[in-house]
C-alpha positions in Angstrom: 0.0 0.0 0.0 1.1 3.5 -0.7 1.1 5.6 2.5 -0.9 8.8 2.4 2.1 10.9 3.0 4.0 9.3 0.1 1.3 9.9 -2.5 1.9 12.5 -5.2 -0.3 15.5 -5.3 -3.3 15.4 -7.6 -1.6 18.1 -9.7 1.6 16.1 -10.2 -0.4 12.9 -11.0 -2.6 14.7 -13.5 0.4 16.2 -15.2 1.9 12.7 -15.4 -1.3 11.4 -16.9 -1.1 14.2 -19.5 2.5 13.3 -20.4 1.7 9.6 -20.6 -1.3 10.1 -22.8 0.7 12.4 -25.0 3.2 9.6 -25.6 0.4 7.0 -26.1 -1.2 9.0 -28.9 2.1 10.1 -30.4 3.6 6.6 -30.5 0.5 4.6 -31.1 -1.3 6.8 -33.6 2.2 7.8 -35.0 2.8 4.2 -35.9 -0.4 4.2 -37.9 0.2 7.6 -39.6 3.9 7.6 -40.1 4.9 3.9 -40.4 1.7 2.2 -41.6 0.1 4.9 -43.8 2.7 4.5 -46.5 3.1 1.0 -48.1 6.9 1.1 -48.2 7.2 0.9 -44.4 4.8 -2.0 -44.1 4.3 -2.5 -40.4 0.5 -3.2 -40.9 -2.2 -3.2 -38.3 -0.3 -5.8 -36.3 2.6 -3.4 -36.0 0.2 -0.6 -34.9 -1.3 -3.0 -32.3 2.1 -3.7 -30.9 3.0 0.0 -30.9 0.0 0.8 -28.6 0.7 -2.2 -26.4 4.4 -1.6 -26.1 3.8 2.1 -25.3 1.5 1.2 -22.4 3.9 -1.5 -21.2 6.8 0.9 -21.0 4.8 3.7 -19.5 3.3 1.5 -16.9 6.8 0.7 -15.6 7.9 4.4 -16.0 5.0 6.2 -14.4 2.7 3.6 -12.9 4.1 4.4 -9.5 3.4 8.1 -9.9 -0.1 8.3 -11.4 -1.2 4.7 -11.9 -0.7 5.1 -15.7 -4.4 5.1 -16.6 -4.0 7.1 -19.9 -7.6 6.4 -20.6 -10.8 8.0 -19.2 -12.6 4.7 -19.5 -9.9 3.0 -17.4 -10.1 5.8 -14.8 -13.8 5.4 -14.5 -13.5 1.6 -14.5 -11.0 1.7 -11.6 -13.2 4.1 -9.7 -16.2 1.8 -10.2 -14.1 -1.1 -9.0 -13.1 0.8 -5.9 -9.4 1.2 -6.9 -9.5 5.0 -7.5 -11.1 8.0 -5.8 -14.1 9.4 -7.7 -13.1 12.9 -6.6 -9.9 12.6 -8.7 -11.7 11.4 -11.8 -12.4 14.8 -13.4 -8.8 15.9 -13.1 -7.4 12.7 -14.6 -9.9 12.7 -17.5 -9.1 16.4 -18.3 -5.4 15.7 -18.2 -5.8 12.7 -20.5 -7.8 14.6 -23.1 -5.3 17.5 -23.1 -2.4 15.1 -23.4 -4.1 13.3 -26.3 -4.8 16.5 -28.2 -1.2 17.7 -27.7 0.1 14.3 -28.8 -2.0 14.3 -31.9 -1.0 17.9 -32.6 2.7 17.0 -32.5 2.1 14.1 -34.7 0.3 16.3 -37.2 3.2 18.8 -37.2 5.6 16.0 -38.2 3.2 14.3 -40.7 2.5 17.5 -42.5 6.0 17.6 -44.0 5.4 14.5 -46.0 4.3 15.1 -49.6 1.8 12.3 -49.5 0.1 13.2 -46.3 -3.7 13.9 -46.5 -5.3 14.8 -43.1 -8.8 14.2 -44.2 -8.4 11.6 -47.0 -6.1 9.5 -44.9 -8.1 9.7 -41.7 -5.2 10.6 -39.4 -5.8 7.4 -37.4 -9.1 8.7 -36.3 -11.7 6.2 -35.1 -14.9 5.7 -37.1 -17.7 3.4 -38.1 -19.7 2.8 -41.3 -17.9 4.5 -44.2 -15.1 5.4 -41.9 -14.5 1.9 -40.5 -11.4 0.2 -42.0 -13.5 -2.9 -42.6 -16.8 -1.1 -43.3 -18.4 -2.2 -40.1 -21.7 -0.6 -38.9 -22.3 1.7 -36.0 -23.9 -1.2 -34.0 -20.9 -3.4 -34.7 -18.5 -0.6 -33.7 -20.4 0.0 -30.5 -20.4 -3.7 -29.6 -16.7 -4.1 -30.4 -15.6 -1.0 -28.4 -17.7 -2.0 -25.4 -16.6 -5.6 -25.3 -12.9 -4.9 -25.9 -12.9 -2.3 -23.1 -14.7 -4.7 -20.9 -11.9 -7.2 -21.5 -9.2 -4.6 -21.1 -10.4 -3.3 -17.7 -10.8 -6.9 -16.4 -7.2 -7.5 -17.4 -6.1 -4.4 -15.6 -8.0 -5.2 -12.4 -6.8 -8.8 -12.5 -3.2 -8.0 -13.2 -3.1 -5.4 -10.3 -4.9 -7.6 -7.9 -2.9 -8.1 -4.7 -3.2 -11.9 -5.2 -1.7 -11.7 -8.7 2.0 -12.4 -9.4 4.1 -9.3 -8.5 5.9 -7.2 -11.1 4.1 -8.5 -14.2 1.1 -6.2 -14.4 2.6 -3.8 -17.0 3.3 -6.8 -19.3 -0.2 -8.2 -19.0 -1.7 -4.8 -19.5 0.5 -3.9 -22.5 -0.2 -7.2 -24.2 -3.9 -6.9 -23.4 -4.0 -3.6 -25.2 -2.2 -5.1 -28.2 -4.7 -7.9 -28.2 -7.7 -5.6 -28.1 -6.2 -3.5 -31.0 -5.6 -6.6 -33.1 -9.4 -7.3 -32.8 -10.6 -3.7 -33.0 -8.5 -2.0 -35.7 -10.5 -3.6 -38.6 -13.8 -2.6 -37.0 -13.2 1.0 -35.7 -9.5 1.6 -35.8 -9.6 0.5 -32.1 -10.2 3.3 -29.7 -10.9 1.5 -26.5 -10.0 4.8 -25.0 -12.0 8.1 -25.3 -8.9 10.2 -25.1 -7.2 8.3 -27.9 -10.3 8.9 -30.1 -10.5 12.6 -29.2 -6.9 13.4 -30.1 -7.0 12.7 -33.8 -10.7 13.7 -34.1 -9.9 17.2 -32.8 -7.9 17.9 -35.9 -9.8 15.9 -38.5 -13.1 17.6 -37.5 -16.2 16.8 -39.6 -17.1 13.1 -39.5 -14.6 12.3 -36.8 -16.2 14.7 -34.3 -19.7 13.6 -35.3 -18.9 10.0 -34.6 -16.8 10.7 -31.4 -19.8 10.1 -29.1 -19.5 6.3 -29.7 -15.9 6.3 -28.7 -16.8 7.8 -25.3 -20.1 6.0 -24.6 -19.0 2.4 -25.6 -15.6 2.3 -23.8 -17.0 3.9 -20.6 -19.9 1.4 -20.6 -17.5 -1.4 -21.2 -15.2 -0.2 -18.4 -18.0 -0.1 -15.9 -19.2 -3.5 -16.9 -15.7 -4.9 -16.6 -15.2 -3.5 -13.1 -18.5 -4.8 -11.9 -17.9 -8.2 -13.4 -14.4 -8.5 -12.0 -15.5 -7.4 -8.5 -18.4 -10.0 -8.6 -16.3 -13.0 -9.7 -12.9 -12.2 -8.0 -13.7 -10.7 -4.6 -13.5 -13.1 -1.6 -15.0 -12.4 1.8 -12.4 -10.8 4.0 -9.8 -10.4 1.3 -9.0 -7.2 -0.5 -8.4 -7.6 -4.2 -7.4 -4.0 -4.8 -4.4 -1.8 -4.7 -4.3 2.0 -4.6 -4.7 4.1 -7.8 -1.6 2.5 -9.4 -0.5 -0.3 -11.6 2.5 -1.0 -9.3 2.0 -4.8 -9.1 
């Protein structure tokens, strides 16, 4: 347990969340825009999935002991629902995550603009979408179901990996691989948000259809996160045994 006197201030934790989310968007979406958007680089959606997962894995080790390395409004709400995070700190974390995502996407756009073949609107800028804007042409209903179910799974992985009864020191690995897995499934459907901040960063610059469809990438992941937390607490909690840690992925 982290002693009260050892905890970082909310301001420092929020700044850390903004920095972490910046890097998640810059590295994850950057792999799609800079190293997947042009055929000659050829990393494909498998490479993009690994980029997101590896970024979270590294950041969980780097900043998990500071802010918990949520980097995702749905995860923050899921952890609060599961009793792992204080509800009073949720608005600050979500605000920081969204700011970090927008700044990360902005830096990515600054770099991508210098390429002669870059097309912000025609290429999509790694924005999340459904229907005509789904990589595989999936409908709104399919997109909602995918985002909800994949976030459900992801939050259960986080809660299980950071459970006090889980093997120590491996949580970032499980969480990073879990995000890569969910991206492998979700990229063909919606470009895989599983994170409202991740969806908001690119949509902020694409405008138009990306902002019009953004509601789904807030509603579905948050619903999935709440369901994941409720499910995990129901199946995993034992009488007299705490299955939680503070607001951190330090296991």
